[in-house]
C-alpha positions in Angstrom: 113.7 106.4 82.0 113.9 105.4 85.7 115.8 107.4 88.3 116.5 105.0 91.1 117.3 106.2 94.6 117.4 104.2 97.8 113.8 103.1 98.4 112.4 105.3 95.6 111.8 104.9 91.9 110.9 107.9 89.8 109.7 106.9 86.3 109.7 109.8 83.9 109.2 107.9 80.7 106.7 109.2 78.1 106.1 112.4 80.1 104.5 110.4 82.9 105.9 110.8 86.4 105.4 107.9 88.8 107.0 107.9 92.2 107.1 104.6 94.2 108.5 104.6 97.7 109.3 101.7 100.0 111.3 100.8 103.1 114.2 98.5 102.1 114.2 96.5 105.3 110.4 96.0 105.2 110.7 95.0 101.5 113.3 92.4 102.2 111.3 90.9 105.0 108.1 90.8 103.1 109.8 89.4 100.0 111.2 86.5 102.0 107.7 85.6 103.4 106.1 85.9 100.0 108.7 83.6 98.6 107.8 81.1 101.3 104.1 81.5 100.5 104.8 80.7 96.8 106.6 77.5 97.9 103.7 76.5 100.2 101.3 76.9 97.3 103.3 74.4 95.3 105.1 76.9 93.0 108.7 77.1 92.1 109.5 80.6 93.2 112.9 80.5 91.4 111.5 80.1 87.9 111.7 83.0 85.5 108.1 84.2 85.8 108.2 84.2 89.6 111.8 85.0 90.4 111.2 88.6 91.1 107.5 88.3 92.2 108.1 88.3 96.0 110.0 91.6 95.7 107.3 93.1 93.4 104.5 92.0 95.8 106.5 93.4 98.8 106.7 96.8 97.1 103.1 96.7 95.9 101.7 95.9 99.4 103.6 98.9 100.8 102.0 101.1 98.1 98.5 99.6 98.7 98.8 100.2 102.5 100.5 103.6 102.4 97.6 105.2 104.3 99.2 104.0 107.5 101.9 106.7 106.9 99.3 109.5 106.5 97.6 111.7 109.0 94.2 112.5 107.5 93.5 115.3 110.0 96.8 117.0 109.0 95.8 116.7 105.3 92.7 118.8 106.1 94.5 121.3 108.3 97.1 121.9 105.6 94.5 123.8 103.6 91.9 125.2 106.0 90.5 128.6 105.1 88.0 130.9 106.8 85.1 131.5 104.5 81.5 132.8 105.1 79.9 130.0 103.1 77.2 127.8 104.7 75.7 125.8 101.9 76.5 122.2 101.0 79.9 121.3 99.5 80.0 118.0 97.7 82.9 116.1 96.2 81.4 113.1 94.5 82.6 110.1 92.4 86.0 109.9 94.3 87.7 106.8 93.0 88.4 104.4 95.9 90.7 101.4 96.2 91.1 99.5 99.4 92.0 96.0 100.8 89.5 93.9 102.7 91.1 93.0 106.0 89.4 89.6 106.2 90.8 88.1 103.0 93.3 90.8 101.9 91.5 91.1 98.5 90.7 94.4 96.9 87.4 96.3 97.1 86.9 99.3 94.9 84.3 101.9 93.9 83.4 105.5 94.6 83.0 107.7 97.6 80.7 110.7 97.8 81.5 113.2 100.5 79.7 116.4 101.6 79.9 118.9 104.4 78.2 122.1 105.4 80.8 124.7 106.5 80.7 126.4 109.8 83.2 129.2 109.3 85.9 127.1 107.6 86.3 125.2 104.3 89.2 123.0 103.1 90.7 122.5 99.7 88.6 120.2 97.5 91.5 117.9 96.8 92.0 117.4 100.5 88.7 115.6 100.7 89.8 113.1 98.1 93.2 112.7 99.9 91.4 112.0 103.2 89.5 109.2 101.4 92.8 107.8 100.1 94.5 108.0 103.4 91.9 105.8 105.1 91.3 103.6 102.1 95.0 102.7 101.6 94.9 100.5 104.7 93.5 97.1 105.5 89.8 98.0 105.9 86.2 97.1 106.1 83.8 99.4 104.2 81.7 100.2 107.2 84.6 101.5 109.2 86.1 103.3 106.3 82.8 105.2 105.8 82.8 106.3 109.5 86.4 107.2 109.6 86.1 109.6 106.7 83.0 111.2 108.3 84.6 111.5 111.7 87.8 113.0 110.4 86.1 115.8 108.6 83.7 116.5 111.4 86.4 116.6 114.1 88.8 118.7 112.1 86.6 121.2 110.3 83.8 121.2 112.8 81.2 121.8 110.1 77.4 121.9 110.6 77.3 118.4 109.2 79.1 115.7 107.2 77.7 113.1 104.8 79.6 110.1 103.4 78.3 107.5 101.0 80.5 104.7 99.6 79.5 102.2 96.9 82.0 99.4 96.2 82.5 96.0 94.7 84.4 93.4 96.8 86.6 90.8 95.2 86.1 88.6 98.2 82.4 88.3 97.1 83.2 88.1 93.3 86.3 85.9 93.1 85.6 83.5 96.1 82.9 82.7 98.5 79.4 83.4 97.2 80.9 84.6 93.8 78.2 87.1 92.9 79.6 89.2 90.1 77.2 92.2 90.1 76.7 92.8 93.8 77.5 96.4 95.0 77.8 97.3 98.7 76.6 100.7 99.8 77.3 102.3 103.2 76.5 105.7 104.6 77.3 107.9 107.6 75.9 111.2 108.6 76.4 113.9 111.3 74.7 117.1 112.3 72.5 118.8 109.6 72.5 115.6 107.5 70.6 113.8 110.3 67.6 115.8 109.0 65.7 114.0 106.4 65.3 116.9 104.0 69.1 117.7 104.0 70.0 114.1 103.6 67.6 113.7 100.7 69.1 116.7 99.0 72.5 115.2 99.3 71.3 111.8 97.9 69.6 113.6 95.0 72.7 115.6 94.1 75.2 112.7 94.1 72.8 110.8 91.9 72.5 113.7 89.4 74.6 114.0 86.3 75.1 117.8 85.7 76.3 119.1 82.4 
């Protein structure tokens, strides 16, 4: 069953809750342009299979770029706690989905994030939310990696931050060089992680499979 409000759909079927939000004015404008794109590609945008496609894509693009409406620093500040803990905190294997700003094709993979507290910690889910807030924008992987690092460093002021992202890019797999098994890895470090021993410990731990 779907409960429909202006700019919002709440799907509560089968015990699963999905909330989609969009701006009606933005949706109408995007849908118009996507309809024009379909015509330029040689398609009949009025046929049954494509009749509602411009509207669907308009709503999907707002979902895929919803990070523009998030303040990553506020996400961290919403759950900051004083804590006398000064060892490494790692959140690894964070699922990541983003859009390449060069071709507007997806890239996806995992982010591994660590920090060493300096009087304050944040809720573990907030680290994943920060990743999403930056990923759900038009991006390049290199900048995304640094944005996550800098946000945590500037907000929590820890002794150091480490971020590693490994992702597959559709712009390399579907078009261009068409290399299906290529994976791009990027990393960014601050503070204590600039030391080789600390960095190696982090790399070892994100590669481990603990049971």
